[in-house]
VMD Tcl script that draws the C-alpha trace (Angstrom):
set ca {
  {25.07 -136.53 -290.85}
  {28.57 -137.25 -289.54}
  {30.66 -134.71 -287.62}
  {32.80 -133.75 -290.63}
  {29.78 -133.03 -292.83}
  {28.22 -130.95 -290.05}
  {31.37 -128.81 -289.86}
  {31.39 -128.26 -293.64}
  {27.68 -127.41 -293.60}
  {28.21 -124.85 -290.82}
  {31.09 -123.21 -292.73}
  {28.97 -122.95 -295.90}
  {26.18 -121.23 -293.95}
  {28.53 -118.74 -292.31}
  {30.57 -117.86 -295.41}
  {28.08 -115.33 -296.90}
  {27.85 -113.55 -293.52}
  {31.60 -113.46 -293.20}
  {32.05 -111.98 -296.65}
  {29.29 -109.42 -296.13}
  {30.78 -108.31 -292.79}
  {34.49 -108.47 -293.48}
  {34.85 -108.84 -297.24}
  {33.39 -105.46 -298.16}
  {35.20 -102.14 -297.71}
  {33.98 -100.06 -294.79}
  {31.31 -97.58 -295.84}
  {32.90 -94.85 -293.73}
  {36.59 -94.40 -293.08}
  {38.51 -92.90 -290.17}
  {40.28 -89.70 -291.15}
  {37.79 -89.06 -293.93}
  {34.29 -89.35 -292.51}
  {35.15 -89.22 -288.82}
  {38.13 -88.69 -286.54}
  {39.32 -91.29 -284.07}
  {40.32 -89.63 -280.82}
  {43.87 -90.36 -279.68}
  {42.72 -90.69 -276.08}
  {39.22 -92.17 -275.68}
  {36.98 -90.30 -273.26}
  {35.27 -92.25 -270.48}
  {31.52 -92.66 -271.04}
  {28.70 -92.59 -268.49}
  {27.73 -96.24 -268.91}
  {30.12 -98.74 -270.47}
  {27.30 -101.24 -271.02}
  {25.81 -98.92 -273.66}
  {26.99 -97.10 -276.77}
  {27.14 -93.43 -275.83}
  {26.33 -90.80 -278.44}
  {27.02 -87.18 -277.50}
  {25.83 -84.10 -279.36}
  {28.08 -81.10 -278.75}
  {25.85 -78.09 -279.38}
  {25.46 -74.38 -278.72}
  {22.14 -72.60 -278.32}
  {23.47 -69.72 -280.42}
  {24.49 -71.98 -283.32}
  {22.10 -71.70 -286.28}
  {23.32 -75.07 -287.60}
  {22.47 -76.69 -284.25}
  {19.06 -74.99 -284.33}
  {18.30 -76.46 -287.76}
  {19.67 -79.84 -286.67}
  {17.27 -80.14 -283.71}
  {14.19 -81.63 -285.47}
  {16.30 -84.18 -287.37}
  {18.28 -85.09 -284.27}
  {15.14 -85.41 -282.15}
  {13.61 -87.87 -284.62}
  {16.87 -89.84 -284.77}
  {17.23 -90.02 -280.98}
  {13.61 -91.09 -280.46}
  {14.18 -94.13 -282.71}
  {17.32 -95.47 -281.04}
  {17.47 -98.85 -279.33}
  {17.84 -99.18 -275.57}
  {21.57 -99.84 -275.82}
  {22.23 -96.29 -277.09}
  {22.77 -93.61 -274.45}
  {22.14 -90.19 -276.03}
  {23.74 -87.27 -274.18}
  {23.62 -83.51 -274.75}
  {26.83 -81.57 -274.21}
  {26.86 -77.75 -274.35}
  {30.06 -76.65 -276.07}
  {31.89 -73.60 -274.74}
  {34.90 -71.68 -276.00}
  {33.92 -68.11 -275.07}
  {32.09 -66.31 -272.27}
  {28.67 -66.28 -273.94}
  {28.83 -70.03 -274.64}
  {29.83 -70.59 -271.03}
  {26.71 -68.73 -269.87}
  {24.61 -70.89 -272.21}
  {26.31 -73.97 -270.81}
  {25.29 -72.75 -267.35}
  {21.75 -72.37 -268.71}
  {21.72 -75.99 -269.86}
  {23.10 -77.43 -266.62}
  {20.62 -75.34 -264.63}
  {17.79 -76.88 -266.64}
  {19.31 -80.31 -266.09}
  {19.59 -79.79 -262.33}
  {15.93 -78.72 -262.20}
  {14.88 -81.63 -264.46}
  {13.38 -79.25 -267.05}
  {15.66 -79.82 -270.05}
  {12.67 -81.06 -272.07}
  {10.82 -77.85 -271.18}
  {13.65 -75.33 -271.68}
  {15.80 -76.78 -274.48}
  {13.68 -75.84 -277.51}
  {12.59 -72.43 -276.14}
  {16.24 -71.54 -275.51}
  {17.05 -72.27 -279.15}
  {14.01 -70.30 -280.30}
  {14.77 -67.32 -278.07}
  {18.19 -66.84 -279.66}
  {17.63 -67.98 -283.24}
  {14.07 -66.78 -283.84}
  {13.29 -64.04 -281.32}
  {16.69 -62.34 -281.26}
  {17.08 -62.69 -277.47}
  {20.75 -63.60 -276.97}
  {20.19 -64.90 -273.40}
  {23.47 -63.28 -272.48}
  {22.97 -62.73 -268.76}
  {21.30 -64.20 -265.71}
  {18.33 -61.81 -265.89}
  {17.37 -62.83 -269.43}
  {17.85 -66.51 -268.70}
  {15.80 -66.25 -265.48}
  {12.94 -64.68 -267.45}
  {13.00 -67.62 -269.87}
  {12.80 -70.13 -267.02}
  {10.01 -68.19 -265.29}
  {8.07 -68.06 -268.57}
  {8.14 -71.84 -268.60}
  {7.03 -72.47 -265.04}
  {10.24 -72.31 -262.97}
  {10.11 -70.00 -259.96}
  {12.64 -67.21 -259.54}
  {13.81 -68.75 -256.28}
  {14.38 -72.22 -257.77}
  {16.13 -70.81 -260.81}
  {18.47 -68.54 -258.87}
  {19.44 -71.28 -256.43}
  {20.23 -73.72 -259.26}
  {21.91 -71.24 -261.61}
  {24.37 -70.16 -258.91}
  {24.82 -73.55 -257.30}
  {28.15 -75.24 -256.78}
  {27.03 -78.32 -258.74}
  {26.09 -76.31 -261.85}
  {29.30 -74.29 -261.78}
  {31.28 -77.51 -261.34}
  {29.65 -78.99 -264.45}
  {30.48 -75.86 -266.43}
  {34.12 -76.14 -265.34}
  {34.16 -79.84 -266.18}
  {32.72 -78.95 -269.58}
  {35.76 -76.79 -270.29}
  {38.03 -79.79 -269.74}
  {35.76 -82.08 -271.73}
  {36.00 -79.70 -274.71}
  {39.71 -80.46 -274.88}
  {39.14 -84.19 -274.44}
  {36.65 -84.27 -277.31}
  {38.78 -81.92 -279.47}
  {35.70 -79.91 -280.39}
  {36.29 -77.01 -282.77}
  {32.77 -76.41 -284.09}
  {29.12 -77.24 -283.53}
  {27.21 -79.40 -283.96}
  {29.59 -82.31 -283.44}
  {28.70 -85.90 -282.62}
  {30.90 -88.12 -280.47}
  {30.36 -91.87 -280.45}
  {31.35 -93.89 -277.38}
  {34.05 -91.41 -276.43}
  {36.16 -92.61 -279.38}
  {35.01 -90.95 -282.59}
  {34.04 -87.39 -283.48}
  {31.92 -86.53 -286.51}
  {31.14 -83.18 -288.06}
  {29.92 -81.98 -291.43}
  {32.46 -81.24 -294.14}
  {33.46 -82.20 -297.66}
  {33.13 -85.95 -297.03}
  {30.08 -85.55 -294.77}
  {28.17 -82.74 -296.49}
  {24.82 -82.82 -294.67}
  {23.55 -83.29 -291.15}
  {21.76 -86.45 -292.26}
  {25.10 -87.76 -293.55}
  {26.55 -87.04 -290.12}
  {23.85 -89.16 -288.49}
  {24.48 -91.92 -291.03}
  {28.12 -92.02 -289.92}
  {26.95 -92.09 -286.29}
  {24.74 -95.10 -287.07}
  {27.69 -96.84 -288.72}
  {29.88 -96.24 -285.67}
  {27.16 -97.35 -283.25}
  {27.03 -100.69 -285.07}
  {30.83 -100.87 -285.07}
  {30.84 -100.40 -281.30}
  {28.03 -102.91 -280.81}
  {30.04 -105.54 -282.61}
  {33.18 -104.71 -280.63}
  {31.27 -104.95 -277.33}
  {29.63 -108.22 -278.35}
  {33.00 -109.75 -279.19}
  {34.63 -108.44 -276.03}
  {36.89 -106.10 -278.01}
  {37.92 -102.56 -277.25}
}
mol new
graphics top color blue
foreach p $ca { graphics top sphere $p radius 0.5 }
foreach p [lrange $ca 0 end-1] q [lrange $ca 1 end] { graphics top cylinder $p $q radius 0.2 }
display resetview
C-alpha cells in the first residue's frame, strides 16, 4: 500500500470516531446542567480529575445522597481524586465543619462520617457543641484527650477558616453540590432533577476533563 492510500485508509478509520466525539451535541450544557466557575479553583493534584462533594451533616438531602455517592466513589478510576468539603454559612455548619476536620486530623473520617449523619438525621442529636461532638468521637473509640487536642488545634481551626474562603470560591449556595476539577459546579434543579442525574453530569465532566488533560488543553 503506497503512502497516499495509507493516509486515506487512516482518515476513513478515524472519521466515525471524530463524528461520534465532535459531531454530536453535548449531552450536558453549561448554564443548564452545570455552572462553569468564572475563576477556577486550584485542585489538590493537577495530575488527576478532582471531584468535590460540598455537604453538611445536617442536610437531609446529603444524608440521603450518602449511599449513592459512596457506591459512585468506590467505582471511580485511579485518576479521579474524590474530596469531601464541609459547607458552612452559619455557626452550626461551622461547628460541623470543625467536626469533619477533627476527624480528618485524627484519620477517623471513615469511622465518624456516617455516625455524624445518623446522629443528626436519625437520632435527633444536633451535634451543636463540643460536648456532644466529643461524646460521638468517644463512642467510636477516640479518647477525650485526643479529641480535645485535635478539635481545638490550630490546624483544624485554620482549615475551618480556609473553608469559609473556599465557599466563596466555589460559589456554593446549597448542599449537596459537586465541583469537578475546580471548574464546574453541579446541583439538583429543573434540568438535573435527581441526585443520580447530578452524578451523571459529574461523569460527563470527568470525561471532558480527561480529554482536555490528554490533549494538553486547559
